C-alpha positions, 0 to 999 in steps of 0.5 A, a space after each residue: 644886839 642883833 639877834 639875827 646875826 649876833 652882832 650889835 644892832 646898826 643904828 640907821 641915822 636917816 630912817 626914811 620911812 615917812 612914805 611906807 603904808 603904816 599897813 606895811 610897817 604892820 605887816 612886817 612887824 607881824 611877819 618878825 613877831 615871835 611864833 609867826 611863821 607866813 602860814 600864820 600870817 596868812 591865817 592871821 590876815 585872813 582872820 582879822 582882814 589887816 595886820 594892825 588888827 592881829 597884831 593887837 590880838 596876837 598875846 590873847 590868842 596866845 594865851 588862850 591857847 595856853 602859853 603862859 610867857 608873852 609873846 615877843 613881838 616886833 615893835 615900830 621902831 624895828 621895823 622902821 630900821 629894818 625897812 631903812 637898812 634895805 633902802 640903804 641897800 637900793 633895795 625895795 619892799 614887796 608885800 604880798 599884794 602889790 602889783 609887782 609881787 610874782 604872780 606864780 609865788 602869791 598862790 602858794 600857802 606860804 608865801 612870803 608877806 614881804 619879799 626884798 628886791 634888788 635891781 629890775 624889779 620889772 623881772 618879777 612880771 615875767 614867766 619864769 624857769 627854776 634851774 638848779 642842780 650840784 654844786 660840785 657840778 661836772 664841766 658838761 653839766 656846767 655847759 648844759 645848765 649855762 646854754 640851756 638858761 641862755 637858750 630859755 632867755 631868748 624864748 623871753 623866759 627869765 631864769 630863776 636859781 638860788 645863787 650857789 655854787 655849780 649849776 645854779 652860778 653856771 644857770 645866772 651867767 647864762 641868763 645875765 644878758 637875757 634875764 635872771 632872777 636870784 633868791 638867796 637865803 640871808 640878807 641882802 647884804 650877806 653874800 652867800 657863798 662868798 666867792 659868788 659876790 662878783 655874779 651877785 654885783 652882776 644880777 643886781 645890775 642886770 637882773 634881780 635878787 630877791 630876800 624874804 629875810 631882813 638885812 643883817 641875816 647871816 644865812 644858816 641851815 634852815 634858810 636854805 629850804 626856805 629859799 628852795 621853796 621861793 625859787 620853785 614858787 616863782 617859777 612855772 617850771 623846775 629843771 634839775 641838771 645835776 644833784 645826789 640822791 639827797 641834795 637841796 636840788 632834790 628838796 627845791 624839786 619836791 616843792 616845785 611838784 608840790 606847788 603844782 610846778 613842772 619838774 624836768 630832769 637832766 638824764 645822766 650815767 648811772 656811774 655818776 653820783 651826781 646823776 642819781 637824784 635827776 634819774 631818781 626824779 625821771 623814775 618818778 614821773 619828772 619830764 626827761 630835759 634834753 634841750 629848750 625844746 622839752 622846757 617849752 614843751 612843758 610850758 606849752 599849757 597855759 596856766 593861771 595863778 591865783 591871785 591874792 585874795 581880799 578877805 573880809 573878816 568875819 565877825 570876832 563873835 563868830 570866830 571865837 563861837 566852839 573855841 573851848 577848852 574842850 575845843 583845845 583839849 580834843 585837838 591836842 588828843 587828835 594831834 601827833 608829831 605826824 603831820 596830818 591834813 586840817 581837813 582830816 583833823 577836822 573830820 576826827 575831831 566833829 568840828 566845823 573848819 572854821 572852829 578847827 581853824 580858830 582853834 589851831 591858830 590859838 595853839 600855834 601861836 602858843 607854841 604848841 602846834 606846827 602848821 605846815 604847807 600843804 594844809 597840814 598841821 603837827 604837835 610842836 617837838 
């Protein structure tokens, strides 16, 4: 059975992955293995230097962290099948060291190790502005989002959004002629919402559709915040047009702020519940957006995003030195379900950053702690 969708695994008759470098296959295997998320993936790659060595060490690290049942590792065959399924859809796999990978996105701590891109991959090299907002948007909001997207395109800016109904869809339509990037929560062969299927096809022809999920993945609620961090991560700024006080749009705005992006909000009537989100952002310090000039002003200061680092792996002996049963016990005692910064944790544990990170990696793979974006960690619930 396909664990992602609950359907039988599709057999790939022609596994055309002979040109895929083994390192790409290994990186896909690593991110698809149990207990390995994007943050843990990057920690493993930093420690071991390449995905193959990391895969060979996963079981031992998890055992040392206290795991009693072996991790489920993604097999070579499964990874090759996934790459072949993406190729069947016409998508290309772009890993985080590829020059085509969005420069802004690669700088965030939980950058997707591999993206599937369908359409004009060249758009990923251009500056982007995210436009997000309410699904049940007003006619005024829809028109504003569409017009703003078109105006941004005329200034050679690509518009990114999440292909949701409402503001997202309006922004994509407004930017179709100039360039738009849609980030989807599921696999590229599962279009959500279904009413945006025609728009999906138009974007895959004239723009670019991105997903970090494997083909066959049906979007679930937990996938949408992950999609949102990509929408903000590829963008230099994010504009919120409409949205309730608790909405996915505000999650995207929060993520944008954490990632160091400019956040702009379109003011609205206090009598309209859809204006509560943007108005709250304005009270919290977001820049006002009344037209394209406000976005251009926010982008006027040049910003350089960090390039992916090539890390020389330290010697294994250096990594393991100090990772003792006492170190694991002390760290578990200091941690709680409330997130804490890793630097602060190191101070409380009176351990070096090297020992803290090495110990955390073992405990993560054992399923005892969760590492979070922003260099934070918490006990597993």
